[in-house]
DRENSEDO-133974 format. One record per residue: x, y, z of N, C-alpha, C in turn. Coordinates in steps of 0.001 Angstrom, whole numbers, padded with zeros to 6 digits, always signed. Layout:
<rs>
XYZXYZXYZ...
</rs>
This chain:
<rs>
+012233+003934-042004+012637+004406-040676+013767+005418-040817+013610+006607-040220+014651+007621-040250+015646+007341-039131+016897+007082-039492+017895+006672-038498+018789+007802-038044+018546+009044-038535+019378+010175-038169+018576+011103-037268+019129+011401-036081+018456+012274-035133+018688+013734-035514+017959+014637-034828+018051+016059-035134+019460+016610-034966+020230+016017-034052+021593+016501-033826+022602+015884-034782+022118+015105-035771+023010+014534-036777+023574+013175-036422+023326+012695-035198+023834+011379-034808+022866+010294-035248+023366+009064-035288+022529+007922-035653+021771+007430-034434+020508+007046-034611+019731+006610-033461+020072+005176-033070+019599+004795-031901+019892+003479-031364+019093+002399-032093+019625+001194-032056+018913+000020-032548+018221-000649-031365+016930-000892-031498+016205-001628-030474+016337-003119-030761+016856-003853-029789+017170-005266-029964+016496-006081-028869+016132-007309-029201+015652-008283-028227+016530-009520-028301+016733-010177-027167+017555-011381-027094+016663-012556-026701+016791-013646-027450+015989-014852-027224+016909-015971-026761+016692-016477-025550+017542-017518-024976+018564-016900-024047+018496-017257-022775+019268-016537-021761+020355-017395-021127+020940-018309-021933+022189-018960-021546+023311-018071-022038+023857-018382-023218+024854-017512-023841+024272-016134-024112+022950-016051-024172+022306-014767-024405+022627-013720-023365+022960-014132-022145+023327-013151-021126+024656-012473-021453+025558-013193-022132+026789-012563-022599+026470-011515-023665+025507-011809-024522+025086-010836-025527+024490-009606-024843+023675-009816-023824+023074-008689-023105+024139-007778-022507+025169-008371-021921+026247-007555-021348+026943-006740-022436+027127-007356-023607+027791-006641-024702+026933-005479-025199+025635-005726-025412+024755-004628-025831+024725-003519-024775+024716-003905-023511+024687-002915-022434+025947-002061-022405+027063-002604-022897+028315-001841-022928+028369-000858-024085+027335-000864-024942+027273+000028-026106+025986+000855-026032+025801+001653-024959+024511+002335-024748+024200+003390-025807+025214+003880-026511+024953+004851-027565+024475+004222-028856+024562+002881-028944+024204+002189-030179+022987+001288-030048+022787+000710-028861+021709-000275-028695+020839+000031-027486+019570-000275-027634+018624-000298-026522+018034-001703-026453+018209-002380-025313+017643-003715-025147+016171-003543-024818+015317-003833-025807+013893-003565-025665+013131-004704-025002+013647-005943-025143+012904-007090-024625+013823-008302-024555+013422-009295-023748+014092-010584-023713+013036-011686-023732+013485-012875-024156+012567-014003-024287+013269-015282-023855+012581-016085-023057+013096-017388-022648+011912-018249-022229+012004-019551-022473+010903-020435-022091+010751-020532-020577+011816-020183-019824+011783-020170-018361+011446-018750-017918+010181-018490-017639+009734-017139-017319+010405-016592-016071+010558-017407-015035+011181-016934-013800+012622-016491-014054+013337-017273-014835+014710-016904-015186+014726-015606-015977+013820-015478-016930+013759-014273-017747+013465-013039-016904+012553-013167-015949+012222-012027-015082+013415-011634-014211+014176-012624-013758+015367-012341-012958+016420-011611-013788+016637-012084-015009+017598-011430-015896+017131-010025-016245+015842-009870-016495+015293-008555-016824+015537-007561-015692+015376-008022-014457+015623-007142-013312+017090-006735-013251+017980-007653-013556+019423-007361-013518+019802-006303-014538+019218-006388-015748+019605-005486-016829+018636-004312-017011+017598-004246-016207+016648-003142-016322+015818-003190-017589+015389-004393-017977+014627-004585-019211+013144-004688-018853+012301-003931-019558+010890-003851-019195+010048-004980-019767+010325-005402-020976+009450-006373-021650+010046-007769-021577+009279-008707-021043+009699-010103-020877+008609-010989-021470+009025-011989-022242+008060-012911-022825+008675-014302-022931+007809-015280-023108+008269-016647-023371+007997-017047-024824+007536-016104-025637+007070-016420-026986+007780-015542-028017+008567-016158-028903+009248-015424-029959+008252-014681-030845+007087-015256-031076+006084-014608-031921+005686-013244-031372+005675-013100-030058+005336-011812-029462+006389-010764-029816+007661-011158-029800+008715-010228-030214+008543-009836-031674+008203-010817-032500+008052-010548-033933+006935-009547-034212+005988-009434-033295+004886-008486-033474+005201-007087-032962+006331-006907-032288+006694-005583-031762+007172-004692-032906+006395-003647-033217+006647-002838-034401+007964-002083-034336+008365-001615-033152+009563-000779-033069+010837-001598-032860+010708-002921-032796+011872-003782-032610+012559-003990-033956+013865-003752-034003+014590-003787-035270+015418-005058-035443+015935-005598-034341+016826-006760-034392+016390-007765-033338+016335-009046-033713+016110-010131-032760+017335-011038-032797+017907-011257-031637+019162-011991-031465+018833-013388-030922+019118-014415-031732+018749-015793-031415+019904-016489-030688+019672-016874-029437+020670-017563-028609+020095-018852-028029+019255-019496-028775+018563-020704-028343+019396-021946-028678+018963-023155-028255+019684-024373-028641+019794-024503-030159+020873-025100-030652+021200-025062-032082+020110-025548-033019+019360-026586-032631+018378-027131-033569+017223-026178-033855+017109-025109-033077+016044-024125-033279+016469-022960-034167+017750-022844-034473+018259-021639-035116+017612-021352-036463+017599-022325-037358+017104-022057-038715+015632-021649-038715+014724-022411-038101+013321-021978-038131+013093-020641-037447+013857-020347-036402+013651-019080-035712+014193-017906-036517+015329-018070-037180+015832-016995-038049+014835-016742-039185+014298-017800-039780+013299-017629-040838+012064-016902-040306+011656-017217-039084+010499-016544-038480+010780-015053-038296+011988-014725-037867+012367-013319-037670+012377-012569-039000+012954-013168-040029+012983-012528-041348+011569-012324-041885+010703-013317-041711+009319-013203-042185+008572-012081-041471+009010-011756-040254+008393-010660-039504+008958-009305-039912+009904-009303-040851+010471-008046-041337+011533-007458-040444+012220-008312-039677+013253-007834-038763+014603-008444-039115+015675-007758-038709+017026-008284-038851+017285-009323-037774+018176-010268-038078+018473-011349-037141+019960-011412-036846+020269-011711-035601+021601-012137-035168+021428-013558-034669+022387-014450-034968+022206-015846-034562+023507-016452-034070+023419-017115-032932+024575-017813-032357+024956-019024-033206+026142-019558-032914+026630-020760-033595+026087-022006-032907+026058-023119-033633+026177-023237-035078+024892-022768-035730+025036-022099-036853+023872-021520-037512+022892-022590-037968+023402-023718-038471+022544-024746-039054+023259-026086-039016+022557-027137-039426+023145-028479-039444+023409-028973-040857+023327-028069-041837+023592-028494-043209+023889-027295-044086+024594-027559-045178+024820-026533-046192+023514-026186-046886+022639-027150-047048+021335-026872-047656+020563-025841-046842+020611-025963-045514+019879-025036-044651+020472-023633-044710+021796-023524-044703+022379-022183-044765+022144-021568-046133+022114-022374-047184+021776-021833-048507+020326-021342-048536+019448-022042-047823+018060-021576-047692+018006-020224-046985+018821-020064-045936+018852-018792-045217+019412-017677-046087+020420-017982-046887+020980-016973-047795+019909-016479-048761+019129-017411-049296+018049-017037-050203+016964-016248-049469+016609-016680-048265+015569-015982-047501+016015-014573-047143+017271-014400-046770+017797-013069-046468+017694-012177-047696+018094-012699-048839+018050-011933-050083+016629-011487-050421+015668-012377-050225+014282-012072-050560+013632-011129-049550+014112-011150-048303+013454-010386-047230+013799-008909-047229+014952-008551-047775+015412-007177-047648+015968-006866-046280+016065-007865-045416+016654-007705-044085+018009-008407-044064+018675-008407-042895+020029-008923-042829+020179-009891-041664+021029-010890-041867+021288-011914-040856+022782-011912-040559+023129-011764-039283+024536-011809-038882+024791-012998-037964+025559-013995-038417+025996-015078-037526+027033-014549-036529+027139-015237-035411+028094-014841-034368+029435-015547-034566+030492-014740-034740+031877-015216-034708+032712-014148-034000+032532-014049-032679+033105-012939-031929+034615-013021-031752+035211-014210-031977+036661-014317-031827+037401-013412-032810+036778-013091-033933+037422-012257-034932+037826-010883-034384+037170-010454-033317+037281-009061-032915+038232-008834-031740+039051-009832-031395+040097-009615-030410+041213-008754-030999+041768-007865-030205+042776-006944-030727+044076-007635-031128+044395-008783-030527+045578-009520-030954+045410-010045-032367+044283-010693-032626+044008-011212-033958+043844-010084-034970+043228-008988-034541+043046-007862-035448+044387-007237-035844+045349-007242-034948+046676-006727-035294+047331-007581-036376+047203-008908-036256+047763-009768-037290+047050-009529-038614+045735-009407-038596+045002-009130-039834+045446-007795-040439+045700-006811-039592+046184-005513-040042+047531-005660-040754+048427-006454-040192+049738-006662-040809+049619-007421-042130+048710-008396-042180+048480-009116-043432+047977-008150-044501+047022-007296-044131+046471-006330-045082+047523-005338-045562+048489-005024-044699+049563-004101-045064+050629-004764-045929+050525-006076-046114+051503-006806-046916+052779-007137-046182+052778-006982-044859+054001-007194-044074+054194-008646-043662+053140-009445-043646+053278-010831-043192+053997-011695-044218+053742-011435-045488+054342-012251-046536+053529-013508-046795+054178-014505-047357+053498-015747-047708+053166-016563-046469+051941-017088-046414+051538-017962-045310+052107-019357-045527+052751-019897-044490+053336-021232-044563+052514-022273-043807+052267-021996-042531+051722-023026-041648+050922-022377-040525+049800-023010-040173+049023-022584-039008+048731-023795-038144+048851-023642-036841+048479-024698-035891+047504-024107-034885+046388-024798-034696+045339-024318-033797+044962-025441-032846+045072-025165-031563+044725-026139-030526+043532-025636-029731+042516-026458-029604+041386-026187-028718+041347-027332-027719+041891-027104-026545+042021-028152-025519+041268-027696-024275+040019-028104-024178+039143-027689-023085+038716-028912-022266+037934-028667-021207+037461-029767-020350+035956-029670-020178+035253-030734-020531+033817-030816-020294+033532-032125-019570+032897-032016-018400+032629-033174-017541+031168-033603-017675+030808-034751-017095+029437-035255-017280+028348-034257-016915+028572-033418-015888+027526-032476-015495+027218-031451-016595+028197-031167-017452+027965-030262-018577+026863-030814-019482+026843-032138-019630+025879-032786-020518+024570-033143-019818+024396-032673-018582+023124-032888-017893+022008-032064-018527+022364-030979-019225+021376-030202-019980+020916-031072-021150+019628-031335-021261+019155-032410-022152+019551-032282-023613+019693-031064-024150+019970-030949-025587+021443-031121-025926+022319-031139-024931+023754-031256-025204+024171-032707-025440+025197-032863-026269+025777-034172-026517+024966-035049-027440+023936-034469-028103+023053-035245-028970+023066-034656-030378+023075-035525-031379+023115-035078-032764+021933-034178-033120+020720-034576-032747+019535-033872-033224+019346-032504-032590+019951-032260-031448+019726-030985-030765+020982-030120-030664+022154-030716-030417+023386-029922-030400+024006-029840-031796+023591-030737-032682+023986-030763-034099+025413-031234-034324+026099-031644-033275+027462-032127-033390+028177-031983-032069+029467-032300-032094+030244-032280-030865+031236-031131-030801+032478-031472-030454+033483-030449-030170+033799-029562-031367+033754-030108-032573+034084-029259-033724+032950-028305-034066+031741-028592-033597+030587-027746-033877+030360-026737-032757+030432-027179-031519+030060-026321-030407+031204-025668-029675+032439-026113-029909+033551-025621-029097+034684-025022-029925+035168-025747-030916+036308-025265-031703+035886-024413-032894+034615-024245-033139+034133-023576-034337+034668-022150-034462+034806-021437-033346+035274-020049-033403+036759-019980-033756+037560-020833-033137+038996-020843-033444+039233-021224-034897+038447-022155-035413+038594-022570-036800+038123-021477-037759+037081-020737-037368+036650-019606-038191+037763-018571-038310+038511-018351-037230+039572-017356-037268+040636-017729-038296+040897-019025-038454+041841-019472-039479+041397-018980-040855+040125-019163-041185+039610-018710-042476+039634-017186-042574+039325-016525-041476+039315-015058-041445+040696-014489-041761+041740-015180-041303+043101-014686-041495+043742-015204-042777+043503-016462-043130+044219-017076-044261+043341-017353-045475+042034-017178-045360+041170-017484-046495+040715-018930-046472+040079-019404-047535+039425-020720-047532+040414-021879-047618+039913-023044-047239+040656-024294-047409+040245-024944-048719+041120-025818-049251+040752-026557-050460+040785-028061-050269+041309-028536-049123+041388-029978-048904+041382-030243-047407+040615-031261-046995+040457-031578-045570+040623-033074-045364+041404-033444-044336+041431-034827-043870+041270-034799-042358+040407-035664-041818+040083-035580-040393+039874-036949-039770+040175-037010-038493+039812-038142-037643+039085-037579-036424+037994-038222-036025+037258-037818-034836+037052-039030-033934+036819-038754-032649+036599-039835-031688+035764-039316-030521+035105-040251-029833+034372-039950-028600+035035-040739-027486+035801-040051-026655+036603-040733-025635+036437-040168-024237+035982-038929-024101+036001-038247-022811+034722-038485-022027+033576-038388-022734+032272-038528-022078+031386-039507-022848+030395-040053-022170+029453-040993-022794+028368-040200-023507+028700-039685-024696+027788-038864-025477+027711-039415-026898+026751-038913-027675+026578-039387-029052+027639-038823-029988+028098-037619-029712+028906-036856-030666+030383-036900-030280+031229-036406-031168+032678-036467-030928+033125-035467-029863+034172-035830-029112+034794-034877-028188+036302-034763-028394+036823-035395-029444+038227-035260-029833+038309-035265-031360+039255-034499-031901+039435-034477-033349+040847-034048-033696+041345-034588-034798+042616-034177-035379+042379-033955-036866+042730-032753-037358+042322-032326-038703+043503-031706-039422+043670-032081-040678+044732-031531-041515+044104-030813-042705+044548-029575-042956+044001-028769-044037+045095-028321-044995+044748-028270-046266+045532-027532-047245+044702-026323-047635+045261-025123-047426+044525-023908-047704+044602-023564-049185+043671-022747-049653+043656-022359-051058+044900-021585-051447+045532-020884-050476+046741-020115-050776+048009-020962-050689+047864-022269-050457+049004-023169-050403+049511-023462-049015+049099-022688-048017+049539-022940-046648+048921-024236-046121+049564-024813-045107+049055-025996-044424+048581-025603-043036+047594-026340-042538+047073-026054-041203+046763-027357-040486+047016-027365-039182+046744-028515-038331+045844-028062-037185+044699-028729-037038+043725-028384-036006+043568-029556-035051+043725-029321-033768+043505-030377-032773+042462-029905-031772+041577-030822-031403+040454-030486-030534+040275-031603-029510+040103-031241-028241+039710-032211-027222+038911-031509-026140+037980-032236-025547+037253-031759-024369+037699-032527-023133+038929-033081-023198+039460-033857-022084+040759-033320-021539+040981-032001-021663+042233-031409-021193+042048-030824-019800+042784-031356-018816+042656-030857-017442+043151-029424-017303+044036-029004-018189+044434-027594-018293+043844-027062-019588+042940-026097-019487+042256-025597-020673+043083-024520-021366+043291-024687-022674+043969-023672-023467+043343-023610-024855+043474-022463-025481+043335-022337-026925+044622-021658-027390+045250-022246-028407+046500-021672-028906+046443-021586-030426+046840-020436-030944+046914-020252-032388+048316-019768-032748+048901-020390-033776+050233-020000-034213+050258-019972-035736+050694-018841-036285+050708-018632-037726+052137-018297-038162+052658-019079-039107+054002-018866-039638+053912-018310-041059+054468-017142-041264+054543-016503-042573+056010-016337-042959+056242-015957-044202+057626-015772-044640+058310-014622-043918+057529-013628-043465+058135-012454-042835+057953-012380-041322+057070-013204-040771+056825-013112-039338+056171-014376-038818+056192-014517-037493+055441-015544-036774+054538-014838-035780+053282-015259-035713+052339-014691-034751+051788-015812-033891+051855-015621-032578+051359-016640-031646+050453-015980-030629+049280-016588-030416+048302-016057-029481+048715-016322-028042+047978-015695-027125+048037-016147-025738+047294-017486-025667+047271-018106-024516+046658-019445-024408+045388-019456-023563+044764-018289-023354+043484-018275-022649+042477-019126-023427+041648-019899-022745+040862-020907-023469+039697-020382-024290+039194-019206-023975+037959-018785-024645+038201-017520-025466+037225-016632-025571+037318-015514-026522+038528-014629-026283+038984-014523-025051+040143-013670-024764+041419-014207-025409+041355-015426-025972+042488-015968-026706+042892-015072-027876+041936-014356-028450+042265-013490-029593+042576-012067-029158+042522-011799-027862+042896-010488-027338+044406-010413-027148+044910-009222-026902+046311-009086-026516+046550-009803-025192+047779-010322-024964+048928-010192-025857+049026-011309-026890+049356-010934-028121+049842-011856-029135+051313-011530-029364+052131-012557-029494+053550-012361-029778+053743-012379-031290+054157-011259-031844+054381-011145-033282+055850-010800-033493+056568-011718-034146+058029-011592-034284+058411-011582-035758+059098-010534-036183+059578-010441-037550+060772-011338-037796+061051-011611-039056+062143-012504-039448+063498-011813-039445+063532-010521-039179+064791-009776-039135+064572-008512-038314+065631-007880-037826+065472-006607-037105+064759-005558-037956+065045-005550-039240+064415-004572-040120+062901-004796-040209+062503-006072-040291+061074-006374-040329+060389-006025-039004+061096-006229-037905+060516-005857-036610+060250-004357-036540+061131-003563-037119+060933-002113-037138+059700-001766-037964+059531-002424-039121+058373-002176-039970+057072-002611-039283+057135-003749-038585+055950-004237-037865+055561-003258-036772+056539-002803-036015+056271-001847-034935+055660-000568-035487+056180-000095-036621+055652+001136-037218+054221+000932-037703+053941-000225-038298+052592-000499-038794+051588-000602-037652+052000-001214-036542+051088-001374-035410+050903-000080-034632+051806+000884-034825+051629+002187-034183+050369+002876-034701+049938+002517-035911+048733+003097-036498+047466+002337-036110+047617+001185-035448+046453+000368-035119+045736+000953-033902+044437+001154-034047+043635+001686-032947+042810+000566-032328+043029+000226-031059+042260-000839-030413+040759-000549-030462+039982-001624-030652+038538-001521-030782+037874-002358-029686+036567-002177-029474+035861-003102-028579+036060-004540-029059+036135-005471-028106+036473-006849-028442+035268-007775-028256+035434-009006-028745+034446-010049-028526+033073-009659-029051+032030-010014-028285+030667-009704-028695+030478-008211-028900+031002-007393-027986+030841-005939-028114+031472-005435-029405+032634-005980-029758+033273-005585-031005+032420-005940-032213+031889-007160-032216+031058-007570-033355+029781-006740-033412+029151-006500-032270+027894-005750-032267+028114-004291-032665+029239-003708-032268+029529-002329-032648+029672-002196-034166+030368-003157-034784+030490-003157-036240+029131-003431-036901+028331-004279-036284+026986-004565-036791+026143-003294-036808+026227-002508-035750+025485-001250-035678+025844-000343-036847+027144-000182-037087+027582+000677-038188+027076+000145-039529+027105-001171-039692+026653-001770-040951+025165-001521-041181+024360-001687-040137+022925-001482-040272+022598-000015-040497+023192+000855-039719+022857+002278-039791+023411+002953-041045+024559+002491-041535+025188+003146-042685+025043+002349-043979+024373+001199-043905+024202+000394-045100+025485-000226-045599+026406-000525-044689+027706-001098-045037+027652-002620-044943+028667-003316-045482+028690-004783-045356+028703-005220-043890+028037-006320-043605+028039-006854-042246+029437-007325-041862+029801-007237-040584+031120-007707-040157+031279-009221-040262+030180-009960-040162+030150-011408-040377+028887-011697-041187+029016-012508-042219+027918-012752-043142+027502-014222-043152+026389-014490-043795+025959-015871-043983+026963-016647-044835+027655-015975-045738+028711-016633-046511+029837-017095-045606+030181-016290-044596+031188-016711-043614+030715-017951-042859+029448-017941-042455+028904-019100-041737+028890-020320-042635+028596-020139-043916+028585-021270-044830+029973-021894-044936+031001-021059-044982+032365-021586-045059+032695-022401-043816+032258-021930-042649+032474-022661-041407+031752-024004-041430+030489-024005-041892+029711-025238-041950+030225-026172-043036+030811-025613-044086+031420-026440-045121+032601-027221-044545+033404-026557-043698+034509-027252-043038+033980-028378-042152+032950-028099-041370+032378-029120-040489+031860-030301-041311+031164-030013-042402+030665-031073-043278+031809-031933-043793+032883-031276-044239+034035-032005-044771+034714-032838-043692+034810-032298-042479+035431-033042-041377+034662-034332-041107+033338-034226-040981+032551-035427-040702+032630-036426-041854+032587-035934-043081+032656-036853-044222+034008-037547-044277+035076-036794-044061+036419-037383-044087+036590-038400-042963+036130-038051-041756+036288-038954-040613+035536-040267-040834+034379-040201-041494+033578-041405-041703+034099-042259-042859+034654-041607-043871+035107-042352-045057+036600-042653-045026+037330-042003-044088+038794-042120-044018+039451-041647-045316+038837-040642-045945+039344-040109-047198+039432-038591-047122+040366-037984-047869+040393-036522-047941+039180-036007-048694+038803-034772-048408+037640-034145-049030+038085-032847-049696+037736-032694-050974+038050-031474-051703+036939-030445-051512+037339-029186-051332+036397-028085-051196+036481-027197-052442+035433-026447-052765+034175-026274-052036+033195-027426-052248+032126-027434-051417+031089-028457-051495+029792-027834-052009+029146-028510-052944+027891-028032-053503+026762-029015-053287+025616-028767-053895+024431-029624-053698+024644-031077-054079+025661-031353-054894+025897-032736-055304+026586-033565-054225+027105-032920-053167+027841-033680-052159+026896-034520-051311+027369-035680-050887+026560-036638-050128+025982-036051-048852+026740-035144-048201+026286-034577-046932+025758-033152-047078+025456-032728-048294+024925-031368-048498+023646-031165-047689+022822-032176-047597+021574-032065-046861+021705-032237-045368+022913-032502-044863+023118-032595-043428+024135-033660-043049+024853-033420-041969+025865-034367-041507+025383-035245-040354+024188-034954-039832+023687-035756-038710+023426-037181-039177+023976-038173-038492+023816-039578-038948+022345-039989-039034
</rs>
């Protein structure tokens, strides 16, 4: 496929979105990037809903069958936004059709499954991008910029709070709150993005200890967790999660030898957007921080930010902004959390095929 137009610009990527819950957020993001993406089709098992969404976004092709999308010759990317238990087989189906895949979280319910996807991606010659849109908030990106510039110094401590509220009506959707279909509870479906940002900024963990509980709703999976991490770089991290907070917040705080960075407390993706409070350890460091951030150019945020970087990666053959290796690290943390909570023991990372839960954490 020739991706360069006569005027020297790169042509658009034709994308289809499957699943119109969170998928509608993806549609809005693609629509905000009209020079990069054309939404060619949508798919949902609820045809009436799909037709309504298609009318809203001006999309011509509507189907209830993923296989029909896979047969569309000019379609380049299929974006999977279906319930979690469908992700792995659907991504494999997309790769087998010779198309690139985007997939919502959680990507899979086991390290074995994500390793299968890594192998399938390698064999297919196509690319799979998991969704971790929190990475692309300008507040978090500024901190990453300072870390890359060497201005942050040694990482000491990170604290991450995910305190949201989910009531019984949230779980009226049949696949929610169940191991086999949601693949887990609050650490899988709610705090996963905030925890990914920790790895994005500080690198991998080497030791995990966790406690989980189900206290807020009558569901199979956990809705509260307290987690302690030792990072590979020596820093410590504390993660707290609940779906029983009447005031919803997400808060991230990172302490380095040269600065402290604290997020705003908006509960969802805007938590990684400005404003972040970044304070140097001295007036001189504040001057250096201000000078370094003067060079920072704000980018599209959230889904739009991730998709814009994805476009550049596909069209220019560059590394993906989020990879299956990133998703594996996230799922490795989840695996370790469940194992630690069940055994009441710390878990050393990384985890390989020899680990008891390599084949899955679902009881």
